[in-house]
Residue, then its C-alpha position, 0 to 999 in steps of 0.5 A: m282331388e285337388k288336396l290329394l295333389e298336394f301331397i304328390p310331388g311330381p317331377k317338380l322335386p330334382l331327380p336325384l332325390r326322386y330317383g333316392l326317395t324311390v330307391v328308400i321306397v323299394m329298401i323299405c319295401a324289400l325288408l318287408q317282404i324279408g320279414l314276412q319270408a322270415h316268419s311266415r315261410f311264406p314264398g312271393f314278392f307280392l309286397m313290393l308292388p306298394g312300393i311299385f306302385l306308391c313311387g309311380l304315383l308320387f312321382d315320375r314314369g321314370s321313378g315307377f320303373l326305376a321302382a320296378l327294375l329294383s323289385v325285380l333285382f332283388a326277387i331275382f338275387g334277393i330273396s331265394p337265389e339257391l333257387h336260381s336255374s333255368e325253370d325257375i324264369l317264368p315266375y322272375t318274368l311274370f312278376g318282373v311284367t306285373a311290376a310294370g305294369t304295376a308302375l304303368v297304372a300308376e303314371v295313368l292313375r296319376t296323369v289323369m288326377i292332374r287333367l282331371v284337377e285342371s279341367e276343375r278349375s278350367k271349369t272353375l274360371l267360364l263359372q266365374e267368367l260367366a257370373h260375372r258377364t251376367k251381374n254386368n248385363l244384370a246391372i246393366l237392365g238394372a240401370l236401364v229400368r231406373l232411368q226408363s223411371k225418370d219420365k214416367e208417372p209416379a205410379v209408374a215411375e215406383a213400379l219400375e223403381n220397384t223391378s231395378r231393386r229386383i234387379i239388384v237383389l239378382a245382380e249380386v247373388y254373382d258376386h257370391l257365388m261358390l263351388r263345394e261339391d259340385t253344387k253353387v251355394v251362397d255366403a247368405r251372412q254377405y250377401l244379404q248385407e250387401v243387398f240391404e246395404k244397396i237397397q238403403s242407399a237405393l230407397n231415400p238413403a236420407t230417410p231416419i229408417a236404419i237396416t239392421t242385418e243379423s245372420d248366422e254363417y251358412y251358405m245355401p244352395s243358390t236356388q234358395a238364396v236367390p228367393l230368399a233373398i227377393i223375398a226380404n228385398e219386398l218384405v223390407t222395401n215394403a216395411y221401408k214404406y208403410a211402416f214409417s208412413d207417417g214420417r218417423p224414424g225406425h229401425i228395421h232389423v232382418a235376421l237369418k236363423v239356421q236350426d232346424a229350417i231355415e228361419l228369416s225373420v223381418t222385423d219394425n217398429g214402425i206404426g204396425f197393422k189392423d188384424s183385419q190388413t192383409p198384404e196385396g199388391l205386386g210384392s205380395r203376390i211376388i212373397s207368396l209366390l216364391t214361399q210357396q216355390l221353396g216350401g216354406s210358411l210366412h207369417y205375420e205378427r203385431l208386436e207392440a210397436g210395429c209388426r214382424v214378418v218371419l219365414r220358414i223354409p226347409l233345410s237344403p239336403s244337398v247342403s249342410p249348416a256345417i262351413a265347408a271349404p267351398v271353392r269362390i267363383 
């Protein structure tokens, strides 16, 4: 709708230019009407109505009614002047009423379109304000949880730190929310990259462990993006803590690929795990629950050095991998 309005100049054009273009449009329709009658001998003035509608839609009410007046004058004096008589008043009157009604309908349609676009813009601004307020509140909550962890026992402090990081992941999504086709979507590439930058700084920036990200360009619904980011946060945090528990330097690579499904993989070159080992703890339960929520599957793979965890979830039917033109909120 907003793109369509870009081609509707409306009252922004100077009055002489609007009326001049109105006369030109009416003349073009009149010539088409004359040509049609010359070839088919079909009487009527119906080709004048699109010109009236176009003038009322493109410019303003005055242009629409001017086009209607010119069309009526052309119908009376331009097409069949030899038929003028008192008996011919009715068809000309009916055409005049139809022309005026067409101009009025065009004006109403243009007004409604403008109001709809203004309403969409207002909604976008309100969503933007709500997103910023929500992010700020979550950031404050995360900071309070982290502050609370300072005076606790090591196990409690670690649990509170983990909770603080999860809140950070939730808060970060509000910087990347966009609107596309009335759906809130998130730029997955930028979102994951910024999330992991904050995770690395929150864990231990002095540790010689690098986190790199690789992602296809993809906009996913926020209902998928948030659980996906939380799962990625848990996987990276686990690798950060346990894959390099002997103090060795290492590398964690996160990749998001989108083809027939969304595939998130977290690969490390740490100490790996034994076949008999199964993930335990709150983080693993969170991963399992969110994987079920997304309707996906999770697989652990042993590597020569380290391991890889692969999450596959189905594509959302409402958002395709193709890039549209989302509106940032």
